[in-house]
C-alpha positions in Angstrom: 49.9 25.0 -22.2 47.4 27.0 -20.2 45.1 27.2 -23.2 45.4 23.5 -23.8 44.4 22.7 -20.2 41.4 25.1 -20.3 40.3 23.6 -23.7 40.5 20.1 -22.2 38.5 21.1 -19.2 35.9 22.8 -21.3 35.6 19.7 -23.5 35.2 17.5 -20.5 32.5 19.7 -19.1 30.5 19.6 -22.4 30.9 15.8 -22.6 29.8 15.2 -19.0 26.2 14.0 -18.8 23.6 16.1 -17.1 22.8 14.1 -13.9 19.1 13.6 -13.2 17.7 14.8 -10.0 17.2 12.0 -7.5 14.7 11.5 -4.6 14.2 8.7 -2.1 10.8 7.2 -1.4 10.4 4.8 1.4 8.0 2.0 0.7 7.5 2.3 -3.0 7.8 -1.4 -4.0 7.4 -2.1 -7.7 5.3 -5.2 -7.2 2.7 -3.3 -5.1 0.0 -1.2 -6.6 2.0 -1.0 -9.8 4.5 1.4 -8.3 6.8 0.1 -11.1 4.7 2.1 -13.7 4.6 5.2 -11.4 8.4 5.2 -10.8 8.9 4.9 -14.6 6.6 7.8 -15.3 8.3 9.9 -12.7 11.6 9.2 -14.4 10.2 9.9 -17.8 8.2 13.0 -17.0 10.3 14.6 -14.2 13.7 13.2 -14.8 13.8 12.1 -11.2 15.0 8.6 -10.3 13.6 7.0 -7.2 15.1 3.6 -6.3 12.7 0.7 -5.6 12.1 0.2 -1.9 10.4 -2.8 -0.4 9.7 -1.7 3.2 6.2 -2.1 4.6 4.4 0.7 6.4 5.6 -0.1 9.9 9.2 -0.5 8.7 8.9 2.9 7.0 7.8 4.6 10.1 10.5 2.9 12.2 13.2 4.0 9.7 11.9 7.6 9.7 12.0 7.7 13.5 15.5 6.2 13.5 16.7 8.8 11.0 14.9 11.8 12.6 18.2 13.7 13.2 19.5 13.0 9.7 16.7 12.1 7.3 17.5 10.0 4.2 14.0 9.8 2.6 12.3 12.7 0.8 8.8 11.2 0.6 7.0 8.3 2.3 4.1 6.0 1.3 2.1 4.0 3.8 -1.3 3.0 5.1 -3.4 5.8 6.4 -3.0 4.9 10.1 0.8 4.9 9.7 0.6 8.3 8.0 -1.4 9.7 10.9 1.2 8.3 13.3 4.1 9.8 11.3 2.4 13.2 11.6 2.0 12.7 15.4 5.6 11.8 15.7 6.7 14.9 13.8 8.8 13.0 11.1 6.8 14.6 8.2 6.1 18.2 7.2 3.1 19.9 5.8 2.8 20.1 2.0 -0.3 20.5 -0.1 0.4 19.3 -3.7 -1.6 20.6 -6.6 -4.9 18.7 -6.5 -4.9 18.6 -2.7 -8.2 20.4 -2.4 -9.9 17.8 -4.6 -9.2 15.0 -2.1 -12.3 14.3 0.0 -12.4 15.3 3.7 -11.3 12.4 5.9 -8.7 11.3 3.4 -6.2 14.0 4.2 -4.7 15.9 7.0 -6.0 19.5 6.9 -2.5 20.8 7.3 -1.1 18.5 4.5 1.0 16.2 6.7 -0.5 13.3 4.9 -3.0 12.8 2.1 -4.5 9.9 0.2 -3.2 9.1 -3.2 -5.5 6.1 -3.9 -7.5 3.4 -2.0 -8.4 -0.2 -2.3 -10.8 -2.8 -0.8 -9.5 -5.6 1.3 -10.5 -9.2 0.5 -8.9 -12.4 -0.8 -6.4 -12.7 -3.6 -6.8 -16.3 -4.7 -4.7 -18.5 -7.0 -7.4 -20.9 -8.1 -5.0 -23.4 -9.7 -3.1 -23.7 -6.4 -6.1 -24.8 -4.3 -5.6 -28.5 -5.1 -9.2 -28.9 -6.0 -10.7 -27.0 -3.1 -13.4 -24.5 -3.9 -12.7 -20.8 -4.0 -13.6 -19.6 -0.5 -16.3 -17.0 -0.3 -16.2 -16.1 3.4 -13.6 -15.3 6.0 -15.0 -18.1 8.2 -14.3 -20.7 5.5 -10.5 -20.2 5.7 -10.4 -22.1 9.0 -11.6 -25.3 7.3 -9.1 -28.2 7.1 -9.3 -28.1 3.3 -7.4 -24.8 3.3 -4.7 -26.0 5.7 -1.3 -24.3 4.8 -3.0 -22.3 2.0 -3.9 -19.1 3.7 -1.5 -16.1 4.0 -1.8 -12.7 5.6 0.9 -10.1 6.3 2.0 -9.7 9.9 -0.6 -7.3 11.4 1.8 -6.1 14.0 4.0 -4.7 11.3 2.5 -4.4 7.9 -0.5 -2.1 7.4 -2.3 -4.4 5.0 -2.0 -7.0 7.8 -3.6 -4.7 10.3 -6.3 -3.8 7.7 -7.1 -7.5 7.4 -7.4 -7.7 11.1 -9.8 -4.8 11.2 -11.9 -6.5 8.4 -12.1 -9.9 10.1 -12.8 -8.2 13.4 -15.8 -6.3 12.0 -16.9 -9.4 10.2 -17.1 -11.3 13.5 -18.9 -8.6 15.4 -16.1 -6.6 16.8 -15.3 -2.9 16.4 -12.3 -0.6 16.8 -12.7 -0.6 20.6 -13.0 -4.4 20.8 -10.6 -6.7 18.9 -11.5 -9.9 20.8 -13.2 -11.4 17.7 -10.1 -10.8 15.6 -7.8 -12.4 18.2 -10.1 -15.4 18.4 -10.2 -15.6 14.6 -6.4 -15.6 14.2 -6.0 -18.2 16.9 -8.4 -20.4 15.2 -6.7 -19.8 11.8 -3.3 -20.5 13.4 -4.5 -24.1 13.8 -4.6 -24.3 10.0 -0.9 -23.5 9.5 -1.2 -20.0 7.9 1.7 -18.3 6.1 2.5 -15.0 7.8 5.1 -12.9 5.9 6.1 -9.4 6.7 6.6 -8.1 3.2 4.5 -7.7 0.1 3.7 -11.2 -1.2 2.2 -10.7 -4.7 4.8 -12.9 -6.4 4.2 -15.7 -3.8 0.5 -15.8 -4.8 1.3 -15.8 -8.5 3.8 -18.6 -8.0 1.2 -20.6 -6.0 3.3 -20.6 -2.8 0.5 -18.7 -1.1 -2.8 -19.8 -2.7 -5.0 -17.4 -0.7 -3.7 -14.1 0.6 -5.5 -11.3 2.6 -4.9 -8.5 0.1 -6.5 -5.6 -1.8 -8.6 -5.8 -4.9 -6.1 -4.0 -7.0 -3.4 -6.6 -6.6 -5.9 -9.4 -7.2 -7.2 -7.8 -10.4 -3.7 -7.3 -11.6 -3.1 -11.0 -11.2 -6.4 -11.9 -12.8 -5.9 -9.8 -15.9 -2.1 -9.5 -16.3 -0.6 -12.8 -15.1 -0.6 -16.2 -16.6 -2.8 -18.3 -14.4 -6.3 -18.4 -12.9 -6.7 -15.7 -10.2 -9.8 -14.3 -8.5 -10.6 -11.5 -6.1 -13.2 -12.4 -3.4 -14.9 -9.8 -1.4 -15.9 -12.0 1.6 -19.6 -12.6 2.3 -19.3 -11.1 5.8 -18.0 -7.8 4.5 -14.7 -5.9 4.5 -13.2 -2.5 4.6 -12.1 0.2 2.2 -8.6 1.6 3.0 -6.7 4.6 1.7 -3.0 4.7 1.2 -1.3 8.0 1.8 1.9 9.9 1.2 3.9 12.6 3.1 6.8 14.9 2.5 9.5 13.9 5.1 10.5 16.5 7.6 13.9 18.0 6.8 14.0 15.9 3.6 17.4 16.1 1.9 15.8 16.8 -1.5 12.5 18.6 -0.6 12.0 20.3 -4.0 12.3 16.9 -5.8 10.0 15.4 -3.2 7.4 18.1 -3.8 7.6 17.7 -7.6 7.0 13.9 -7.2 4.0 14.5 -5.0 2.6 17.1 -7.4 2.9 14.6 -10.2 1.3 11.7 -8.3 -1.8 13.8 -7.5 -2.0 15.3 -11.1 -4.6 13.9 -13.6 -1.8 12.0 -15.3 -0.5 10.6 -12.1 -3.9 9.6 -10.8 -4.7 7.9 -14.1 -1.7 5.6 -13.7 -3.3 4.2 -10.5 -6.6 3.5 -12.4 -4.7 1.5 -14.9 -3.5 -0.6 -11.9 -7.1 -1.1 -10.7 -6.9 1.4 -7.9 -9.5 3.9 -7.0 -7.8 7.3 -7.2 -8.0 9.7 -4.3 -9.1 12.6 -6.5 -12.4 12.2 -8.4 -10.8 10.8 -11.6 -13.2 8.5 -13.3 -12.1 4.9 -14.0 -11.7 4.2 -17.7 -14.6 2.0 -18.9 -12.3 -0.8 -19.8 -11.0 -0.9 -16.3 -14.3 -0.4 -14.5 -15.8 -3.4 -16.2 -13.1 -5.7 -14.7 -14.2 -4.9 -11.1 -16.7 -7.0 -9.2 -20.2 -5.6 -9.4 -21.0 -2.5 -7.4 -23.5 -4.5 -5.4 -20.6 -6.6 -4.1 -18.7 -3.5 -3.1 -21.6 -2.5 -0.9 -20.3 -5.0 1.6 -17.1 -2.9 2.1 -17.2 0.0 4.5 -15.1 2.9 5.5 -14.1 3.3 9.1 -12.9 6.1 11.4 -9.2 6.0 10.3 -8.0 8.2 13.2 -9.6 5.7 15.6 -8.2 2.9 13.6 -4.7 4.5 14.1 -5.2 4.9 17.8 -6.1 1.2 18.2 -3.3 -0.1 16.0 -0.4 -0.3 18.5 -2.5 -2.0 21.2 -3.8 -4.6 18.7 -0.3 -5.3 17.5 0.8 -6.0 21.0 -2.2 -8.3 21.6 -1.6 -10.1 18.4 2.1 -10.8 19.3 1.2 -11.8 22.8 -2.0 -13.8 22.3 -1.9 -15.4 18.8 0.1 -18.6 19.0 
């Protein structure tokens, strides 16, 4: 009898599948920046499953703060200013993945609390067929015209980082700077008269469907729509100029699965991982050259000269105050 039981247990042990190692990433939405391909590659190459997560940057930081005593996530992805804030709040821990030294200065925390994995340029993602005959806008200022009433969308700049990046872009375009957001407040109040759509979450699918014909968004999402979706889509880098913005990742402090988190971050910064971003029309953080067939799909380099980098630490310091002003002053 004893032998029979042991045999059965041994057989069960052999038959039981080997469970893959899991990790949790906050704000890794499959429809944004082609995280779907990255999550699939992490599963295939590392045998680590990370569930889809549709938080935005602000929601990610709020969740990390709420879970400080008992963290749930292992890694986090967000706009650079949110990464800086997460380090200040102590909810992330230093880690320098393989390839960290190749990331240019200014795009990483020297201690490894956050580091860029890719960056994009903010502009307009336009569904041309949804414009009801209106011309494709070429400037931020044009979006306040009556012909675009109810057509313009931007993510809530008090919560979503891409929304705040859009505010920085229109602020600079209208003569402001990171110490003076009066032009941005004035712009959004004028735009408010044109019935804009202001979601809090990634809205790629809403542009593709035509629900939001014009969205403040990054070039990589617009190129994805232009070259991979059925329809007529364009990326417009506004005539007044715009900003280049890095997105960063961190290892969460006291992560429940730190080794899995580190392996994920190592892969994302590897040549193979960085190449996945280039296939999604992103500029990689490390100096990995864009494939020729991808590079030729971008706007001319002369257009990108209108996009500038800013002092991202100063951008972070100004973010909370701008968010409060937006909530209180934009009606």
